VEXPAVEX-485399 format. One line per 4 residues: number of its first residue (from 1); their letters; for each residue x negated, y, z negated of N, C-alpha, C. Coordinates in steps of 0.02 Angstrom, whole numbers. Atoms other than C-alpha are relative to their C-alpha. Layout:
REM residues N
NUM> a> X Y Z X Y Z X Y Z; ... .
This chain:
REM residues 391
1> mrel> 8 -10 -72 -6739 5180 -6099 49 52 25; -43 -53 -25 -6669 5331 -6005 56 -28 43; -57 22 -39 -6497 5308 -5932 -7 22 72; 3 -15 -71 -6489 5300 -5743 49 55 17 .
5> siav> -45 -54 -21 -6417 5460 -5669 21 -14 72; -28 17 -66 -6302 5430 -5520 45 57 22; -42 -52 -30 -6225 5563 -5408 38 -30 58; -43 23 -54 -6078 5519 -5297 25 62 37 .
9> vggg> -20 -57 -40 -6046 5641 -5155 66 -17 35; -66 12 -29 -5861 5645 -5112 48 -28 -51; -49 21 50 -5705 5628 -5220 63 -28 30; -58 35 -29 -5589 5534 -5103 6 -70 -28 .
13> iagl> -11 68 25 -5538 5353 -5120 -65 -37 -10; 64 35 6 -5714 5287 -5089 -39 26 -60; 39 -29 55 -5795 5407 -5213 29 -16 -68; -31 15 64 -5669 5382 -5352 -2 -75 -16 .
17> ataa> 6 72 11 -5670 5193 -5328 -70 -17 -24; 69 11 22 -5859 5198 -5345 -9 22 -72; 6 -24 69 -5847 5302 -5504 34 -47 -48; -36 46 43 -5717 5184 -5577 -37 -66 -8 .
21> alhr> 37 63 3 -5821 5031 -5533 -63 8 -41; 59 -12 41 -5978 5107 -5609 18 4 -74; -23 -5 69 -5882 5149 -5767 14 -70 -29; -16 68 23 -5824 4968 -5778 -63 -39 -20 .
25> vglr> 62 37 17 -6006 4904 -5782 -43 39 -48; 36 -37 51 -6059 5035 -5908 -47 54 25; 42 -53 -28 -6140 5162 -5792 42 62 12; -36 -62 -13 -6088 5343 -5786 -27 33 62 .
29> cdvf> 21 -37 -59 -6096 5457 -5636 33 67 1; -33 -64 -16 -6053 5631 -5576 23 -3 71; -29 -2 -67 -5938 5649 -5427 5 73 22; 0 -68 -26 -5961 5805 -5321 46 3 60 .
33> eqtr> -52 -5 -51 -5809 5851 -5217 3 71 27; 4 -66 -30 -5809 5995 -5093 64 41 -8; -62 -38 7 -5625 6043 -5113 6 28 -71; -10 -31 65 -5569 6154 -5256 62 -27 -35 .
37> hlre> -59 31 29 -5408 6058 -5284 0 -73 20; 8 71 -15 -5423 5870 -5298 67 -30 21; -62 32 -25 -5290 5790 -5189 -18 -41 61; 10 44 -58 -5278 5655 -5058 54 16 51 .
41> igag> -46 -18 -53 -5200 5711 -4895 12 -62 43; -14 56 -45 -5115 5590 -4778 69 -28 -14; -66 31 9 -4969 5471 -4779 -9 -64 -40; 4 62 36 -4972 5287 -4822 -67 -35 7 .
45> vqla> 59 42 -4 -5106 5158 -4852 22 -71 -15; -14 71 12 -5100 4968 -4845 -58 -30 -39; 51 33 41 -5193 4873 -4981 9 -75 6; -1 73 -8 -5234 4692 -4941 -19 -33 -66 .
49> pqav> 11 34 64 -5248 4561 -5079 -70 4 -27; 69 0 26 -5438 4562 -5088 -17 66 -34; 11 -64 33 -5435 4747 -5133 43 7 -62; -43 -3 59 -5288 4733 -5251 -29 -39 -59 .
53> rvlr> 30 40 55 -5377 4597 -5350 -53 40 -37; 54 -35 35 -5529 4705 -5384 24 66 -30; -29 -59 31 -5425 4861 -5416 31 -17 -67; -25 22 66 -5340 4763 -5554 -57 -7 -50 .
57> rlgv> 58 6 45 -5512 4726 -5626 -24 69 -23; 19 -68 18 -5544 4913 -5626 51 35 -45; -50 -29 45 -5389 4942 -5731 54 39 35; -48 -39 -38 -5282 5014 -5591 64 -39 15 .
61> gshl> -56 44 -18 -5160 4868 -5578 67 24 -23; -65 -22 25 -5022 4935 -5689 24 62 36; -19 -59 -38 -5025 5100 -5597 26 -20 69; -23 22 -65 -5011 5012 -5429 70 -30 -3 .
65> dkvs> -66 31 7 -4862 4913 -5492 55 52 -3; -50 -52 9 -4772 5076 -5531 14 39 64; -6 -46 -57 -4799 5164 -5364 5 -34 67; 7 33 -65 -4812 5031 -5229 63 -39 20 .
69> vhpr> -52 44 -28 -4700 4922 -5121 -34 -66 18; 24 66 -20 -4722 4734 -5093 35 -20 65; -34 20 -62 -4682 4709 -4908 5 -75 7; -12 72 -7 -4611 4540 -4864 -35 -30 61 .
73> mvem> 33 26 -60 -4698 4526 -4695 -32 56 38; 24 -44 -53 -4800 4607 -4559 31 -25 65; -37 19 -59 -4700 4607 -4399 -26 41 59; 18 -35 -61 -4757 4650 -4222 57 -8 50 .
77> rrwd> -57 -1 -46 -4626 4699 -4093 -21 32 66; 11 -31 -66 -4618 4749 -3910 25 71 1; -15 -71 -5 -4610 4930 -3861 68 14 32; -58 -18 -41 -4463 4921 -3740 65 -29 -26 .
81> dnaa> -63 31 20 -4333 4796 -3800 2 -19 -74; 3 13 73 -4387 4781 -3984 -3 -74 -17; 5 72 13 -4411 4593 -3965 -60 -15 -44; 54 18 46 -4517 4512 -4101 -55 -37 38 .
85> isrt> 58 35 -27 -4692 4460 -4048 -26 -50 -51; 26 44 53 -4752 4389 -4215 23 24 -68; -16 -16 69 -4713 4383 -4400 -48 -37 -46; 43 30 51 -4836 4352 -4543 32 12 -68 .
89> tlge> -32 -5 65 -4756 4315 -4711 -49 29 -51; 39 -27 56 -4818 4414 -4862 37 -16 -64; -41 10 59 -4719 4437 -5023 -32 -46 -51; 23 44 54 -4733 4307 -5161 -48 -54 26 .
93> ecae> 44 51 -28 -4813 4179 -5047 -72 25 6; 66 -31 -5 -4959 4298 -5015 -32 6 -68; 27 -9 68 -4980 4336 -5200 -23 -67 -30; 18 66 26 -4983 4151 -5243 -62 -28 35 .
97> lyga> 55 28 -39 -5104 4104 -5105 -66 36 -14; 62 -39 5 -5229 4246 -5130 -11 34 -68; 10 -25 68 -5207 4291 -5314 17 73 -10; -21 -70 5 -5138 4465 -5279 46 14 59 .
101> pylt> -46 -15 -55 -5001 4542 -5172 -30 46 52; 13 -51 -50 -5010 4645 -5014 45 59 -18; -37 -59 22 -4956 4823 -5058 -2 55 52; 0 -62 -38 -4905 4980 -4967 17 56 -49 .
105> lhra> -10 -56 46 -4912 5149 -5054 -25 65 31; 25 -65 -23 -4943 5334 -5030 -73 6 -20; 71 -9 15 -5127 5377 -5020 -11 41 -63; 7 -42 59 -5103 5510 -5153 10 -40 -64 .
109> dlhr> -12 42 59 -5037 5378 -5274 -60 -43 -15; 62 38 11 -5191 5269 -5249 -54 46 -28; 50 -49 21 -5302 5422 -5269 10 18 -74; -15 -19 69 -5216 5471 -5431 -17 -57 -48 .
113> glle> 15 57 43 -5232 5296 -5503 -75 -8 -11; 72 5 6 -5419 5293 -5467 -27 57 -44; 23 -56 41 -5441 5466 -5544 12 -13 -74; -15 16 69 -5358 5405 -5703 -46 -53 -28 .
117> avpe> 44 54 22 -5482 5261 -5710 -72 23 -13; 67 -25 13 -5636 5373 -5723 2 47 -60; 1 -43 59 -5690 5467 -5880 10 74 17; -10 -71 -10 -5638 5648 -5898 -67 36 6 .
121> gtvh> 62 -37 -10 -5770 5769 -5837 -46 -30 53; 42 32 -51 -5837 5651 -5704 -1 39 65; -8 -31 -65 -5773 5751 -5555 -14 75 -4; 17 -71 -4 -5846 5921 -5509 25 27 67 .
125> lgar> -32 -26 -60 -5743 6023 -5385 -38 60 29; 32 -57 -33 -5798 6155 -5260 -74 -10 10; 71 16 -7 -5965 6067 -5236 -11 -34 67; 11 27 -67 -5999 6046 -5050 -74 -12 11 .
129> cvsv> 70 19 -11 -6160 5951 -5022 -20 15 72; 22 -17 -67 -6258 6019 -4875 -66 -34 19; 61 36 -17 -6422 5924 -4889 -21 -45 -57; 25 49 48 -6505 5778 -4975 -74 -10 14 .
133> teha> 73 9 -8 -6692 5766 -5005 -23 -52 -50; 23 54 44 -6766 5606 -5073 -74 9 -15; 69 -2 24 -6926 5613 -5176 -17 -69 -29; 22 65 27 -7027 5470 -5250 37 -18 -64 .
137> dave> -29 14 66 -6945 5487 -5421 71 26 -9; -67 -27 7 -6778 5572 -5387 26 22 68; -32 -27 -60 -6656 5638 -5257 29 69 -17; -26 -67 10 -6613 5822 -5241 59 12 46 .
141> lrfa> -59 -20 -37 -6440 5877 -5188 3 76 2; -9 -73 -6 -6415 6053 -5121 72 13 22; -70 -14 -13 -6241 6129 -5118 8 67 36; -11 -59 -41 -6163 6265 -5012 -7 65 -38 .
145> dgtt> 6 -61 39 -6165 6390 -5155 -72 14 -22; 70 -11 16 -6354 6373 -5169 -26 -38 -60; 22 38 59 -6357 6266 -5326 -28 -67 21; 29 65 -12 -6453 6103 -5337 12 -45 -60 .
149> rtad> -2 51 53 -6440 5942 -5437 -47 -56 19; 41 59 -14 -6556 5794 -5454 31 -61 -32; -26 63 26 -6513 5612 -5483 -49 -55 18; 40 58 -16 -6598 5444 -5486 26 -35 62 .
153> vvvg> -33 34 -56 -6473 5374 -5360 54 46 27; -53 -38 -32 -6361 5463 -5235 41 -47 44; -47 41 -38 -6207 5379 -5161 42 47 44; -39 -40 -46 -6131 5457 -5006 69 -31 10 .
157> adgi> -70 21 -10 -5941 5440 -5010 36 57 35; -23 -62 -29 -5918 5593 -4902 25 -7 72; -38 8 -61 -5829 5520 -4752 -41 -6 64; 31 13 -65 -5865 5504 -4568 -51 53 19 .
161> hsav> 48 -53 -13 -5958 5670 -4562 -49 8 -58; 40 2 61 -6065 5622 -4711 -67 37 7; 66 -32 4 -6211 5736 -4756 -51 -50 -27; 46 49 28 -6286 5591 -4853 -23 -49 53 .
165> revl> 18 48 -53 -6282 5474 -4703 -57 26 44; 52 -29 -42 -6396 5595 -4610 -70 -18 -24; 65 22 27 -6537 5539 -4725 -19 -68 28; 10 69 -18 -6516 5362 -4660 -4 -13 75 .
169> vade> -4 15 -72 -6476 5371 -4474 22 63 37; -19 -57 -43 -6460 5498 -4334 48 -26 53; -50 21 -49 -6297 5456 -4246 59 48 -5; -57 -45 -4 -6133 5540 -4202 65 -41 2 .
173> prfs> -65 34 -6 -5948 5494 -4219 18 -11 74; -22 18 -68 -5872 5411 -4065 75 6 3; -72 -9 -8 -5699 5464 -4005 30 -62 32; -32 62 -23 -5582 5317 -3977 44 8 61 .
177> gqvi> -49 -11 -53 -5473 5399 -3845 72 3 -25; -66 0 30 -5327 5399 -3967 6 55 -53; -20 -45 54 -5244 5531 -4076 57 -33 -37; -55 28 38 -5130 5478 -4217 38 55 -36 .
181> yrgl> -45 -44 38 -4982 5572 -4289 26 -40 -59; -23 34 60 -4942 5524 -4468 48 44 -39; -47 -39 41 -4799 5576 -4581 39 -45 -47; -44 33 48 -4676 5530 -4717 72 20 14 .
185> ipsg> -71 -12 -14 -4489 5514 -4688 41 -28 -57; -44 28 53 -4357 5496 -4826 35 -63 25; -28 65 -21 -4293 5317 -4821 73 5 21; -71 -6 -16 -4113 5374 -4815 14 18 72 .
189> rlpf> -10 -17 -70 -4139 5438 -4639 -8 -60 46; 15 58 -42 -4191 5266 -4576 27 -63 -34; -29 56 38 -4069 5143 -4656 -17 -69 28; 17 65 -29 -4115 5003 -4535 -68 -26 -22 .
193> lvae> 66 22 25 -4289 4998 -4614 0 -15 -74; -1 2 73 -4233 4994 -4796 17 -69 -27; -27 62 29 -4146 4826 -4819 -55 -50 -17; 54 48 10 -4303 4721 -4802 -67 36 7 .
197> pkvv> 64 -35 -5 -4470 4803 -4845 -51 -40 39; 50 34 -41 -4599 4760 -4713 -42 52 37; 43 -40 -44 -4740 4828 -4607 19 -19 71; -21 13 -69 -4682 4845 -4426 -45 39 47 .
201> lwlg> 39 -32 -54 -4792 4880 -4274 36 -13 65; -26 7 -68 -4722 4912 -4101 -58 11 48; 57 -2 -46 -4851 4876 -3965 24 16 70; -20 -18 -67 -4842 4957 -3795 -60 24 41 .
205> pgqh> 55 -22 -44 -4945 5017 -3647 -33 64 -25; 39 -59 17 -5080 5135 -3707 9 27 -69; -14 -29 66 -5009 5166 -3880 41 -48 -43; -42 41 44 -4921 5092 -4031 26 43 -57 .
209> avcy> -30 -33 58 -4814 5143 -4179 1 -49 -59; -1 42 60 -4816 5079 -4358 40 36 -54; -34 -30 58 -4707 5107 -4511 4 -52 -56; -9 42 59 -4690 5039 -4688 22 45 -59 .
213> pvsr> -23 -40 56 -4610 5094 -4852 -56 14 -50; 47 -19 53 -4708 5185 -4988 41 31 -57; -31 -35 56 -4671 5271 -5155 62 -38 -26; -54 43 25 -4566 5125 -5219 60 -2 47 .
217> gasi> -53 4 -49 -4465 5131 -5059 35 66 14; -33 -65 -9 -4418 5316 -5069 -15 30 68; 21 -29 -64 -4512 5359 -4909 -25 -55 46; 30 43 -52 -4565 5277 -4747 -61 36 28 .
221> svgf> 61 -26 -31 -4745 5306 -4692 0 -21 73; -2 14 -72 -4754 5319 -4503 -65 23 33; 58 -19 -40 -4896 5326 -4379 13 -14 73; -10 7 -71 -4890 5353 -4192 -65 18 35 .
225> tvpa> 60 -15 -39 -5044 5339 -4081 20 24 69; -11 -29 -67 -5055 5437 -3919 -68 6 34; 63 -9 -35 -5192 5430 -3787 -17 74 7; 22 -69 -5 -5295 5590 -3779 -66 4 36 .
229> asge> 61 -7 -40 -5433 5656 -3668 -58 22 -43; 54 -25 42 -5532 5738 -3809 18 -12 -73; -9 13 71 -5557 5714 -3995 -15 60 -43; 18 -60 36 -5567 5893 -4053 36 7 -67 .
233> vesw> -38 -8 62 -5433 5880 -4189 -20 -55 -48; 24 49 48 -5519 5794 -4334 19 17 -72; -13 -22 68 -5464 5894 -4486 54 -41 -33; -51 36 38 -5370 5801 -4622 62 43 -12 .
237> sakg> -57 -44 13 -5256 5953 -4638 32 27 64; -28 -24 -63 -5218 5980 -4452 73 -20 7; -71 13 -10 -5034 5994 -4413 14 -21 72; -21 20 -66 -4955 5904 -4268 71 25 13 .
241> dpad> -67 -22 -19 -4795 5945 -4175 44 -62 8; -44 59 -7 -4654 5817 -4201 28 -8 70; -27 4 -68 -4591 5861 -4028 -47 -38 46; 48 37 -41 -4751 5790 -3954 9 -75 -10 .
245> vvaa> -12 71 14 -4715 5623 -4039 63 -23 36; -63 18 -33 -4536 5621 -3976 -11 -8 75; 12 3 -73 -4596 5656 -3799 -42 -61 18; 45 55 -15 -4735 5524 -3806 35 -68 -4 .
249> yaew> -36 63 10 -4610 5389 -3859 71 2 28; -67 -10 -26 -4459 5445 -3758 27 -61 37; -22 58 -38 -4455 5284 -3656 0 -65 -41; 4 59 43 -4474 5166 -3804 70 -19 -25 .
253> neev> -65 25 21 -4336 5067 -3889 34 47 -50; -42 -44 40 -4197 5145 -3991 -26 10 -71; 25 -7 68 -4274 5109 -4161 -61 46 -3; 60 -42 -1 -4441 5188 -4117 20 72 13 .
257> raia> -23 -69 -14 -4353 5340 -4044 32 31 -62; -32 -26 60 -4250 5357 -4203 -51 20 -53; 53 -16 49 -4406 5352 -4312 -37 63 21; 36 -59 -24 -4497 5478 -4203 41 63 -10 .
261> gaad> -43 -59 6 -4348 5596 -4209 16 19 -71; -18 -13 70 -4331 5585 -4399 -53 38 -38; 55 -32 36 -4497 5665 -4444 5 76 6; -2 -73 1 -4487 5848 -4496 -69 30 14 .
265> evgq> 68 -24 -12 -4676 5868 -4494 -47 -59 2; 51 52 -6 -4828 5764 -4450 -69 31 -1; 69 -18 -7 -5014 5775 -4471 -28 -30 63; 30 24 -62 -5126 5749 -4321 -74 -10 -10 .
269> walh> 70 18 6 -5294 5661 -4318 -26 -30 65; 36 36 -53 -5412 5618 -4177 -38 -57 -33; 29 60 31 -5474 5443 -4213 -70 -13 25; 71 12 -14 -5662 5420 -4221 -26 -58 -42 .
273> drdp> 39 46 42 -5778 5284 -4282 -73 10 17; 71 1 -19 -5965 5250 -4271 -20 -73 10; 25 67 -8 -6065 5099 -4218 -26 -27 -66; 31 29 59 -6117 4978 -4356 -75 14 -1 .
277> itrw> 72 -13 7 -6290 5015 -4424 -32 -54 -42; 36 52 36 -6422 4899 -4494 -33 26 -63; 34 -28 59 -6495 5019 -4622 47 47 -36; -47 -39 40 -6380 5085 -4757 -34 39 -56 .
281> stdr> 27 -25 63 -6500 5127 -4896 -75 15 6; 71 -8 16 -6668 5197 -4947 -10 -27 -71; 10 23 69 -6742 5165 -5118 47 33 -49; -40 -37 49 -6627 5294 -5197 66 27 29 .
285> vtvv> -59 -28 -33 -6490 5338 -5071 38 -55 36; -41 48 -37 -6344 5235 -5004 67 32 16; -65 -25 -22 -6170 5257 -4931 54 -52 -11; -58 44 8 -5996 5184 -4956 57 26 43 .
289> gdaa> -60 -21 -37 -5831 5187 -4862 -16 26 69; 8 -27 -67 -5819 5293 -4706 -69 30 12; 68 -24 -9 -5992 5365 -4737 -46 -57 23; 40 58 -18 -6061 5189 -4715 24 -33 65 .
293> hpml> -27 39 -56 -5945 5110 -4587 68 28 21; -64 -27 -22 -5811 5226 -4518 32 -45 52; -34 47 -44 -5682 5116 -4435 68 27 20; -66 -20 -23 -5525 5142 -4334 53 -36 -42 .
297> pfla> -51 29 45 -5361 5106 -4427 39 -58 30; -38 49 -37 -5311 4967 -4308 -5 -71 -29; -2 61 39 -5344 4829 -4436 23 15 -71; -23 -23 65 -5282 4931 -4586 -47 -20 -56 .
301> qgan> 49 23 49 -5444 4898 -4680 -44 56 -28; 45 -52 23 -5525 5068 -4710 -4 7 -75; -1 -7 73 -5472 5092 -4891 -21 -64 -34; 18 64 29 -5492 4907 -4927 -75 -10 -1 .
305> qave> 72 9 -3 -5672 4905 -4870 -37 50 -45; 29 -48 47 -5710 5062 -4970 3 -27 -71; -6 30 67 -5646 4975 -5127 -50 -57 -8; 49 54 4 -5750 4821 -5088 -71 28 -8 .
309> dava> 66 -32 7 -5904 4932 -5064 -13 23 -71; 8 -29 66 -5876 5019 -5229 -15 -53 -53; 8 53 50 -5862 4859 -5330 -67 -36 10; 64 33 -14 -6011 4778 -5243 -59 44 -23 .
313> laac> 54 -45 19 -6122 4931 -5269 -7 4 -75; 4 -5 73 -6077 4947 -5452 -28 -64 -31; 26 63 26 -6110 4763 -5483 -75 -5 10; 72 4 -14 -6281 4777 -5401 -40 48 -45 .
317> lgat> 35 -49 43 -6330 4935 -5497 2 -21 -73; -7 21 70 -6268 4859 -5659 -41 -61 -18; 35 63 12 -6372 4701 -5639 -75 7 -5; 73 -9 0 -6547 4777 -5633 -18 71 -19 .
321> tdpa> 25 -67 14 -6651 4925 -5689 -39 28 59; 36 -20 -59 -6729 4937 -5516 50 24 53; -50 -24 -48 -6620 5051 -5407 -13 -23 72; 15 21 -69 -6711 5006 -5245 22 -72 13 .
325> aalr> -21 69 -7 -6681 4821 -5273 76 -6 1; -73 1 2 -6499 4854 -5315 30 23 66; -27 -25 -63 -6470 4955 -5156 -13 -47 57; 13 51 -51 -6553 4822 -5048 50 -57 -5 .
329> ryet> -48 55 11 -6442 4689 -5125 70 21 23; -66 -25 -21 -6287 4796 -5098 6 2 76; -1 -4 -73 -6330 4829 -4916 5 -70 31; -2 69 -25 -6362 4643 -4886 69 -30 -8 .
333> arre> -66 28 14 -6194 4600 -4964 53 27 47; -55 -33 -33 -6092 4722 -4863 -8 7 76; 13 -20 -69 -6173 4747 -4693 36 -44 51; -28 45 -50 -6114 4593 -4599 77 2 0 .
337> rtal> -73 0 4 -5935 4595 -4662 30 64 28; -28 -62 -24 -5904 4778 -4629 -12 10 75; 13 -5 -72 -5985 4769 -4457 52 -40 39; -51 41 -33 -5865 4629 -4410 67 35 1 .
341> iqtr> -65 -33 3 -5714 4728 -4468 0 64 42; 6 -57 -45 -5775 4886 -4381 10 -21 73; -2 23 -69 -5797 4788 -4220 70 -23 20; -68 24 -15 -5627 4704 -4229 50 58 2 .
345> sran> -44 -59 -1 -5542 4869 -4270 -6 37 65; 11 -35 -64 -5621 4949 -4118 30 -40 58; -27 41 -53 -5573 4802 -4008 76 6 5; -72 -6 0 -5392 4825 -4059 25 63 35 .
349> trvl> -19 -58 -40 -5393 4994 -3972 26 -22 68; -22 28 -64 -5376 4893 -3813 54 -54 -9; -44 58 8 -5290 4736 -3877 72 21 -16; -67 -21 20 -5142 4827 -3956 36 40 54 .
353> hlad> -28 -48 -47 -5116 4939 -3805 0 -24 72; 1 27 -67 -5114 4822 -3656 64 18 38; -58 -10 -44 -5001 4864 -3510 37 -66 9; -39 60 -11 -4861 4741 -3478 -28 -40 59 .
357> geeq> 27 43 -52 -4920 4593 -3376 -27 -64 -29; 24 65 21 -5008 4427 -3386 -45 4 -61; 45 -6 58 -5144 4484 -3507 39 16 -63; -42 -17 58 -5013 4560 -3621 39 -61 -24 .
361> rerd> -37 60 20 -4912 4399 -3620 -46 -50 -35; 49 44 33 -5068 4298 -3664 -17 27 -70; 12 -29 66 -5104 4420 -3806 57 -15 -49; -58 12 43 -4928 4400 -3874 2 -72 -24 .
365> lalr> 2 71 20 -4944 4211 -3873 -54 -11 -53; 54 8 48 -5110 4225 -3965 19 31 -68; -22 -31 63 -5036 4344 -4095 50 -44 -36; -50 44 30 -4892 4225 -4123 -33 -62 -30 .
369> aran> 34 59 25 -5010 4078 -4145 -40 14 -64; 40 -18 59 -5115 4172 -4274 41 29 -56; -42 -35 49 -4967 4242 -4370 19 -47 -58; -14 38 61 -4985 4134 -4524 -46 25 -55 .
373> lhgq> 35 -29 57 -5042 4185 -4696 -67 -34 -12; 63 35 10 -5177 4051 -4707 -54 25 48; 47 -26 -48 -5258 4125 -4552 -33 65 -20; 29 -63 24 -5295 4284 -4650 -50 -12 -57 .
377> awly> 45 15 57 -5410 4195 -4775 -66 38 5; 65 -34 -8 -5566 4277 -4701 3 71 -27; -9 -67 28 -5494 4446 -4753 25 -3 -72; -35 -4 64 -5376 4417 -4899 -31 -43 -53 .
381> gydv> 29 46 49 -5469 4274 -4982 -70 19 -23; 69 -21 15 -5636 4366 -4991 -3 30 -69; 12 -29 66 -5699 4402 -5167 -69 33 1; 62 -37 -11 -5831 4538 -5154 -52 -13 -54 .
385> erel> 49 13 54 -5910 4501 -5324 -27 -71 5; 23 69 -6 -5918 4314 -5295 -48 -9 58; 41 7 -60 -6000 4341 -5125 -66 38 -4; 63 -37 5 -6144 4448 -5189 -59 -48 3 .
389> ppv> 60 43 -1 -6317 4376 -5150 -32 -3 -68; 33 6 66 -6421 4316 -5298 -45 60 -14; 44 -56 21 -6517 4447 -5397 -72 -19 15 .
């Protein structure tokens, strides 16, 4: 029987996770990446236990152990006086409860680990997909240089502006009203953050800041959101001005001001998402990660959900010789969960940024009440392979 040919469009975290997961179930694929130099731009990424568990199954666990940090808690603080709002314990307790730790690491380190998990020759660079045409017996990909490729199955892992998604739905990204500045700061510049590794969020009117250690503690990944009237800056390589961050947080507490002032350079991203969709797949085309469910980073789940998608899709394709049936099963498995996380992430645009007052005080009490590790079971305890619907 002829081997199934699978084309993955996009060589970021979602695309490489898909390739690694397909390799694990004995299926090969070709990954087509538009850039000519394979690298992951950005700062840090948070990996929750449910993603770490399946990444270990993909053979990436030892790599993660070498490059990541195990934060001891997630802490939320007030913007003005730095008072603690809530603390959720992580560390060893999290690893024991959910079978894997919560990790923070540089995005490039995760990307490199996934690349090492796929066979050599899988990734093809300088291949920008511009159109996808599905036929009864195959799918044709057309690239910017005029070349074409055909495959039995095409997986769009090409981000929020996915060319593959256009086959499935006609919609547009939605601007959140927020721009985020991200960067990396040497830990030595911020000694008050080094003693106890943790994820810290400062919540304030209209905006918030977050930081956590990466690269085995050598650097601090920082993110600062700022309200914006337009979402024109979307490029992953756009440069921001550190002075804009300092100005936006000039009235915040001393620690936040110190972090803002310590960044030599920052990237700038306008934050967009899309509405959840009910149709992810045709008989031969599907999407994963941001191409399927672009979400705001206000629940720190983007990379985690991409990894879940990858493992679910590979399991479905590996369980049958009928691609259409596999893609229907995959869509059924993922649609409800990712829609919930998309919706909650979007809701946090408002929840995290309440002005001081009665509603903010009620939010803080609710955050404090929910700040226990067992309350995260819906996220951290989820096993994507165990939750697949029957074949």
